[in-house]
mmCIF file as gemmi writes it, N, C-alpha and C atoms, coordinates in Angstrom:
data_model
loop_
_atom_site.group_PDB
_atom_site.id
_atom_site.type_symbol
_atom_site.label_atom_id
_atom_site.label_alt_id
_atom_site.label_comp_id
_atom_site.label_asym_id
_atom_site.label_entity_id
_atom_site.label_seq_id
_atom_site.pdbx_PDB_ins_code
_atom_site.Cartn_x
_atom_site.Cartn_y
_atom_site.Cartn_z
_atom_site.occupancy
_atom_site.B_iso_or_equiv
_atom_site.pdbx_formal_charge
_atom_site.auth_seq_id
_atom_site.auth_asym_id
_atom_site.pdbx_PDB_model_num
ATOM 1 N N . UNK Axp A 1 ? -36.357 13.956 -34.49 1 0 ? 1 A 1
ATOM 2 C CA . UNK Axp A 1 ? -35.674 13.052 -35.778 1 0 ? 1 A 1
ATOM 3 C C . UNK Axp A 1 ? -34.342 13.883 -35.661 1 0 ? 1 A 1
ATOM 4 N N . UNK Axp A 2 ? -33.117 13.243 -35.895 1 0 ? 2 A 1
ATOM 5 C CA . UNK Axp A 2 ? -32.159 13.718 -36.241 1 0 ? 2 A 1
ATOM 6 C C . UNK Axp A 2 ? -32.009 13.642 -37.623 1 0 ? 2 A 1
ATOM 7 N N . UNK Axp A 3 ? -31.822 15.228 -38.357 1 0 ? 3 A 1
ATOM 8 C CA . UNK Axp A 3 ? -31.511 15.388 -39.562 1 0 ? 3 A 1
ATOM 9 C C . UNK Axp A 3 ? -30.406 16.154 -39.746 1 0 ? 3 A 1
ATOM 10 N N . UNK Axp A 4 ? -29.618 16.336 -41.231 1 0 ? 4 A 1
ATOM 11 C CA . UNK Axp A 4 ? -28.878 16.773 -41.626 1 0 ? 4 A 1
ATOM 12 C C . UNK Axp A 4 ? -28.976 17.483 -42.79 1 0 ? 4 A 1
ATOM 13 N N . UNK Axp A 5 ? -29.924 17.218 -43.904 1 0 ? 5 A 1
ATOM 14 C CA . UNK Axp A 5 ? -30.502 17.548 -44.811 1 0 ? 5 A 1
ATOM 15 C C . UNK Axp A 5 ? -31.094 19.055 -44.447 1 0 ? 5 A 1
ATOM 16 N N . UNK Axp A 6 ? -30.633 19.867 -44.911 1 0 ? 6 A 1
ATOM 17 C CA . UNK Axp A 6 ? -30.737 21.304 -45.369 1 0 ? 6 A 1
ATOM 18 C C . UNK Axp A 6 ? -32.621 21.393 -46.02 1 0 ? 6 A 1
ATOM 19 N N . UNK Axp A 7 ? -32.598 20.714 -46.845 1 0 ? 7 A 1
ATOM 20 C CA . UNK Axp A 7 ? -34.247 21.106 -47.518 1 0 ? 7 A 1
ATOM 21 C C . UNK Axp A 7 ? -34.976 20.467 -46.812 1 0 ? 7 A 1
ATOM 22 N N . UNK Axp A 8 ? -34.798 19.377 -45.671 1 0 ? 8 A 1
ATOM 23 C CA . UNK Axp A 8 ? -35.648 18.974 -45.091 1 0 ? 8 A 1
ATOM 24 C C . UNK Axp A 8 ? -35.657 19.901 -43.621 1 0 ? 8 A 1
ATOM 25 N N . UNK Axp A 9 ? -34.661 20.375 -43.094 1 0 ? 9 A 1
ATOM 26 C CA . UNK Axp A 9 ? -34.494 21.332 -42.258 1 0 ? 9 A 1
ATOM 27 C C . UNK Axp A 9 ? -35.325 22.753 -42.337 1 0 ? 9 A 1
ATOM 28 N N . UNK Axp A 10 ? -34.931 22.981 -43.565 1 0 ? 10 A 1
ATOM 29 C CA . UNK Axp A 10 ? -35.367 24.406 -43.658 1 0 ? 10 A 1
ATOM 30 C C . UNK Axp A 10 ? -37.364 24.645 -43.567 1 0 ? 10 A 1
ATOM 31 N N . UNK Axp A 11 ? -37.478 23.051 -44.037 1 0 ? 11 A 1
ATOM 32 C CA . UNK Axp A 11 ? -39.218 22.811 -43.76 1 0 ? 11 A 1
ATOM 33 C C . UNK Axp A 11 ? -39.96 22.693 -42.44 1 0 ? 11 A 1
ATOM 34 N N . UNK Axp A 12 ? -39.001 22.522 -41.425 1 0 ? 12 A 1
ATOM 35 C CA . UNK Axp A 12 ? -39.121 22.08 -40.41 1 0 ? 12 A 1
ATOM 36 C C . UNK Axp A 12 ? -40.023 23.085 -39.738 1 0 ? 12 A 1
ATOM 37 N N . UNK Axp A 13 ? -40.882 22.881 -38.204 1 0 ? 13 A 1
ATOM 38 C CA . UNK Axp A 13 ? -41.919 23.748 -37.847 1 0 ? 13 A 1
ATOM 39 C C . UNK Axp A 13 ? -40.947 24.183 -36.595 1 0 ? 13 A 1
ATOM 40 N N . UNK Axp A 14 ? -40.072 23.368 -36.191 1 0 ? 14 A 1
ATOM 41 C CA . UNK Axp A 14 ? -39.196 23.707 -34.824 1 0 ? 14 A 1
ATOM 42 C C . UNK Axp A 14 ? -38.061 22.994 -35.138 1 0 ? 14 A 1
ATOM 43 N N . UNK Axp A 15 ? -36.995 23.548 -34.743 1 0 ? 15 A 1
ATOM 44 C CA . UNK Axp A 15 ? -35.722 23.077 -34.897 1 0 ? 15 A 1
ATOM 45 C C . UNK Axp A 15 ? -34.853 23.012 -33.285 1 0 ? 15 A 1
ATOM 46 N N . UNK Axp A 16 ? -34.372 22.236 -33.137 1 0 ? 16 A 1
ATOM 47 C CA . UNK Axp A 16 ? -33.295 22.338 -31.756 1 0 ? 16 A 1
ATOM 48 C C . UNK Axp A 16 ? -31.944 21.655 -32.238 1 0 ? 16 A 1
ATOM 49 N N . UNK Axp A 17 ? -30.805 22.669 -32.438 1 0 ? 17 A 1
ATOM 50 C CA . UNK Axp A 17 ? -29.562 22.887 -33.053 1 0 ? 17 A 1
ATOM 51 C C . UNK Axp A 17 ? -29.085 22.547 -31.722 1 0 ? 17 A 1
ATOM 52 N N . UNK Axp A 18 ? -28.287 21.086 -31.44 1 0 ? 18 A 1
ATOM 53 C CA . UNK Axp A 18 ? -27.376 20.73 -30.819 1 0 ? 18 A 1
ATOM 54 C C . UNK Axp A 18 ? -25.723 21.192 -31.207 1 0 ? 18 A 1
ATOM 55 N N . UNK Axp A 19 ? -25.107 21.453 -30.228 1 0 ? 19 A 1
ATOM 56 C CA . UNK Axp A 19 ? -23.505 21.646 -30.752 1 0 ? 19 A 1
ATOM 57 C C . UNK Axp A 19 ? -22.513 22.061 -29.439 1 0 ? 19 A 1
ATOM 58 N N . UNK Axp A 20 ? -21.722 22.848 -29.645 1 0 ? 20 A 1
ATOM 59 C CA . UNK Axp A 20 ? -21.284 23.294 -30.994 1 0 ? 20 A 1
ATOM 60 C C . UNK Axp A 20 ? -20.534 22.309 -32.15 1 0 ? 20 A 1
ATOM 61 N N . UNK Axp A 21 ? -19.952 21.12 -31.825 1 0 ? 21 A 1
ATOM 62 C CA . UNK Axp A 21 ? -19.507 19.933 -32.638 1 0 ? 21 A 1
ATOM 63 C C . UNK Axp A 21 ? -20.274 18.96 -32.166 1 0 ? 21 A 1
ATOM 64 N N . UNK Axp A 22 ? -19.541 17.913 -32.82 1 0 ? 22 A 1
ATOM 65 C CA . UNK Axp A 22 ? -20.162 16.583 -32.63 1 0 ? 22 A 1
ATOM 66 C C . UNK Axp A 22 ? -19.641 15.844 -31.58 1 0 ? 22 A 1
ATOM 67 N N . UNK Axp A 23 ? -19.927 14.65 -30.875 1 0 ? 23 A 1
ATOM 68 C CA . UNK Axp A 23 ? -19.357 14.086 -29.92 1 0 ? 23 A 1
ATOM 69 C C . UNK Axp A 23 ? -19.315 14.64 -28.908 1 0 ? 23 A 1
ATOM 70 N N . UNK Axp A 24 ? -17.95 14.397 -28.067 1 0 ? 24 A 1
ATOM 71 C CA . UNK Axp A 24 ? -17.633 15.071 -26.985 1 0 ? 24 A 1
ATOM 72 C C . UNK Axp A 24 ? -17.811 16.577 -26.86 1 0 ? 24 A 1
ATOM 73 N N . UNK Axp A 25 ? -17.494 17.178 -27.98 1 0 ? 25 A 1
ATOM 74 C CA . UNK Axp A 25 ? -17.72 18.53 -28.614 1 0 ? 25 A 1
ATOM 75 C C . UNK Axp A 25 ? -19.194 19.22 -28.522 1 0 ? 25 A 1
ATOM 76 N N . UNK Axp A 26 ? -19.943 18.327 -28.08 1 0 ? 26 A 1
ATOM 77 C CA . UNK Axp A 26 ? -21.332 18.76 -28.379 1 0 ? 26 A 1
ATOM 78 C C . UNK Axp A 26 ? -22.194 18.712 -27.022 1 0 ? 26 A 1
ATOM 79 N N . UNK Axp A 27 ? -23.526 18.68 -27.644 1 0 ? 27 A 1
ATOM 80 C CA . UNK Axp A 27 ? -24.273 18.411 -26.111 1 0 ? 27 A 1
ATOM 81 C C . UNK Axp A 27 ? -25.058 19.531 -25.704 1 0 ? 27 A 1
ATOM 82 N N . UNK Axp A 28 ? -24.55 20.8 -25.983 1 0 ? 28 A 1
ATOM 83 C CA . UNK Axp A 28 ? -25.374 22.022 -25.623 1 0 ? 28 A 1
ATOM 84 C C . UNK Axp A 28 ? -26.397 22.829 -26.728 1 0 ? 28 A 1
ATOM 85 N N . UNK Axp A 29 ? -27.628 23.098 -26.342 1 0 ? 29 A 1
ATOM 86 C CA . UNK Axp A 29 ? -28.41 23.852 -27.449 1 0 ? 29 A 1
ATOM 87 C C . UNK Axp A 29 ? -27.771 24.818 -27.649 1 0 ? 29 A 1
ATOM 88 N N . UNK Axp A 30 ? -27.489 24.881 -28.936 1 0 ? 30 A 1
ATOM 89 C CA . UNK Axp A 30 ? -27.174 26.067 -29.269 1 0 ? 30 A 1
ATOM 90 C C . UNK Axp A 30 ? -28.285 26.99 -29.901 1 0 ? 30 A 1
ATOM 91 N N . UNK Axp A 31 ? -29.213 26.65 -30.527 1 0 ? 31 A 1
ATOM 92 C CA . UNK Axp A 31 ? -30.243 27.526 -30.95 1 0 ? 31 A 1
ATOM 93 C C . UNK Axp A 31 ? -31.454 26.588 -31.349 1 0 ? 31 A 1
ATOM 94 N N . UNK Axp A 32 ? -32.553 27.342 -31.027 1 0 ? 32 A 1
ATOM 95 C CA . UNK Axp A 32 ? -33.787 26.616 -31.18 1 0 ? 32 A 1
ATOM 96 C C . UNK Axp A 32 ? -35.186 27.476 -31.512 1 0 ? 32 A 1
ATOM 97 N N . UNK Axp A 33 ? -35.935 27.078 -32.238 1 0 ? 33 A 1
ATOM 98 C CA . UNK Axp A 33 ? -36.866 27.878 -32.901 1 0 ? 33 A 1
ATOM 99 C C . UNK Axp A 33 ? -37.102 27.192 -34.297 1 0 ? 33 A 1
ATOM 100 N N . UNK Axp A 34 ? -37.967 28.377 -34.872 1 0 ? 34 A 1
ATOM 101 C CA . UNK Axp A 34 ? -38.39 28.114 -36.495 1 0 ? 34 A 1
ATOM 102 C C . UNK Axp A 34 ? -36.865 28.196 -37.124 1 0 ? 34 A 1
ATOM 103 N N . UNK Axp A 35 ? -37.066 27.961 -38.724 1 0 ? 35 A 1
ATOM 104 C CA . UNK Axp A 35 ? -35.922 27.907 -39.226 1 0 ? 35 A 1
ATOM 105 C C . UNK Axp A 35 ? -35.406 29.362 -39.558 1 0 ? 35 A 1
ATOM 106 N N . UNK Axp A 36 ? -36.194 30.319 -39.678 1 0 ? 36 A 1
ATOM 107 C CA . UNK Axp A 36 ? -35.934 31.703 -39.431 1 0 ? 36 A 1
ATOM 108 C C . UNK Axp A 36 ? -35.072 32.473 -38.519 1 0 ? 36 A 1
ATOM 109 N N . UNK Axp A 37 ? -36.123 31.516 -36.952 1 0 ? 37 A 1
ATOM 110 C CA . UNK Axp A 37 ? -34.965 32.124 -35.938 1 0 ? 37 A 1
ATOM 111 C C . UNK Axp A 37 ? -33.83 31.68 -35.797 1 0 ? 37 A 1
ATOM 112 N N . UNK Axp A 38 ? -33.51 30.11 -35.9 1 0 ? 38 A 1
ATOM 113 C CA . UNK Axp A 38 ? -32.069 29.714 -36.034 1 0 ? 38 A 1
ATOM 114 C C . UNK Axp A 38 ? -31.107 30.085 -36.845 1 0 ? 38 A 1
ATOM 115 N N . UNK Axp A 39 ? -31.701 30.728 -38.306 1 0 ? 39 A 1
ATOM 116 C CA . UNK Axp A 39 ? -30.86 31.254 -39.32 1 0 ? 39 A 1
ATOM 117 C C . UNK Axp A 39 ? -30.264 32.62 -38.449 1 0 ? 39 A 1
ATOM 118 N N . UNK Axp A 40 ? -31.189 33.037 -37.579 1 0 ? 40 A 1
ATOM 119 C CA . UNK Axp A 40 ? -30.177 34.277 -37.033 1 0 ? 40 A 1
ATOM 120 C C . UNK Axp A 40 ? -29.207 34.364 -36.137 1 0 ? 40 A 1
ATOM 121 N N . UNK Axp A 41 ? -29.101 32.78 -35.766 1 0 ? 41 A 1
ATOM 122 C CA . UNK Axp A 41 ? -28.167 32.617 -34.221 1 0 ? 41 A 1
ATOM 123 C C . UNK Axp A 41 ? -26.483 32.931 -35.077 1 0 ? 41 A 1
ATOM 124 N N . UNK Axp A 42 ? -25.946 33.58 -34.402 1 0 ? 42 A 1
ATOM 125 C CA . UNK Axp A 42 ? -24.604 33.552 -35.29 1 0 ? 42 A 1
ATOM 126 C C . UNK Axp A 42 ? -23.813 32.353 -34.503 1 0 ? 42 A 1
ATOM 127 N N . UNK Axp A 43 ? -24.251 31.835 -33.348 1 0 ? 43 A 1
ATOM 128 C CA . UNK Axp A 43 ? -23.222 30.799 -33 1 0 ? 43 A 1
ATOM 129 C C . UNK Axp A 43 ? -23.694 29.302 -33.589 1 0 ? 43 A 1
ATOM 130 N N . UNK Axp A 44 ? -24.872 29.185 -34.352 1 0 ? 44 A 1
ATOM 131 C CA . UNK Axp A 44 ? -25.473 27.97 -35.13 1 0 ? 44 A 1
ATOM 132 C C . UNK Axp A 44 ? -24.561 27.76 -36.4 1 0 ? 44 A 1
ATOM 133 N N . UNK Axp A 45 ? -23.928 26.722 -36.586 1 0 ? 45 A 1
ATOM 134 C CA . UNK Axp A 45 ? -23.45 26.453 -37.918 1 0 ? 45 A 1
ATOM 135 C C . UNK Axp A 45 ? -24.438 26.01 -38.889 1 0 ? 45 A 1
ATOM 136 N N . UNK Axp A 46 ? -25.471 25.398 -38.309 1 0 ? 46 A 1
ATOM 137 C CA . UNK Axp A 46 ? -26.773 25.216 -39.052 1 0 ? 46 A 1
ATOM 138 C C . UNK Axp A 46 ? -27.664 26.62 -39.438 1 0 ? 46 A 1
ATOM 139 N N . UNK Axp A 47 ? -27.699 27.05 -38.529 1 0 ? 47 A 1
ATOM 140 C CA . UNK Axp A 47 ? -28.341 28.784 -38.775 1 0 ? 47 A 1
ATOM 141 C C . UNK Axp A 47 ? -27.391 29.459 -39.809 1 0 ? 47 A 1
ATOM 142 N N . UNK Axp A 48 ? -26.354 29.317 -40.276 1 0 ? 48 A 1
ATOM 143 C CA . UNK Axp A 48 ? -25.755 29.843 -41.11 1 0 ? 48 A 1
ATOM 144 C C . UNK Axp A 48 ? -26.01 29.355 -42.586 1 0 ? 48 A 1
ATOM 145 N N . UNK Axp A 49 ? -25.878 28.093 -42.497 1 0 ? 49 A 1
ATOM 146 C CA . UNK Axp A 49 ? -26.138 27.261 -43.841 1 0 ? 49 A 1
ATOM 147 C C . UNK Axp A 49 ? -27.679 27.938 -44.099 1 0 ? 49 A 1
ATOM 148 N N . UNK Axp A 50 ? -28.417 27.982 -43.335 1 0 ? 50 A 1
ATOM 149 C CA . UNK Axp A 50 ? -30.084 27.914 -43.521 1 0 ? 50 A 1
ATOM 150 C C . UNK Axp A 50 ? -30.24 29.513 -43.846 1 0 ? 50 A 1
ATOM 151 N N . UNK Axp A 51 ? -29.532 30.62 -43.362 1 0 ? 51 A 1
ATOM 152 C CA . UNK Axp A 51 ? -29.609 31.595 -43.834 1 0 ? 51 A 1
ATOM 153 C C . UNK Axp A 51 ? -29.495 31.885 -45.08 1 0 ? 51 A 1
ATOM 154 N N . UNK Axp A 52 ? -28.357 31.146 -45.751 1 0 ? 52 A 1
ATOM 155 C CA . UNK Axp A 52 ? -27.716 31.142 -46.908 1 0 ? 52 A 1
ATOM 156 C C . UNK Axp A 52 ? -29.094 30.607 -48.387 1 0 ? 52 A 1
ATOM 157 N N . UNK Axp A 53 ? -29.682 29.577 -47.148 1 0 ? 53 A 1
ATOM 158 C CA . UNK Axp A 53 ? -30.755 29.176 -48.335 1 0 ? 53 A 1
ATOM 159 C C . UNK Axp A 53 ? -32.158 29.85 -48.124 1 0 ? 53 A 1
ATOM 160 N N . UNK Axp A 54 ? -32.487 30.463 -47.157 1 0 ? 54 A 1
ATOM 161 C CA . UNK Axp A 54 ? -33.582 31.232 -46.941 1 0 ? 54 A 1
ATOM 162 C C . UNK Axp A 54 ? -33.734 32.809 -47.427 1 0 ? 54 A 1
ATOM 163 N N . UNK Axp A 55 ? -32.229 33.267 -47.629 1 0 ? 55 A 1
ATOM 164 C CA . UNK Axp A 55 ? -32.224 34.439 -48.21 1 0 ? 55 A 1
ATOM 165 C C . UNK Axp A 55 ? -32.655 34.61 -49.626 1 0 ? 55 A 1
């Protein structure tokens, strides 16, 4: 499932964060794991937003 709603993402069992950008600038796995694990990844834009929601 492709999802951009952080309220949904923070409840996921496992996340694979692709990026670092969209389109031609993406396609690389930036972070993977539980929401808490992704929130610790400094390279992940999703992780940065998740960190704020989980703290």
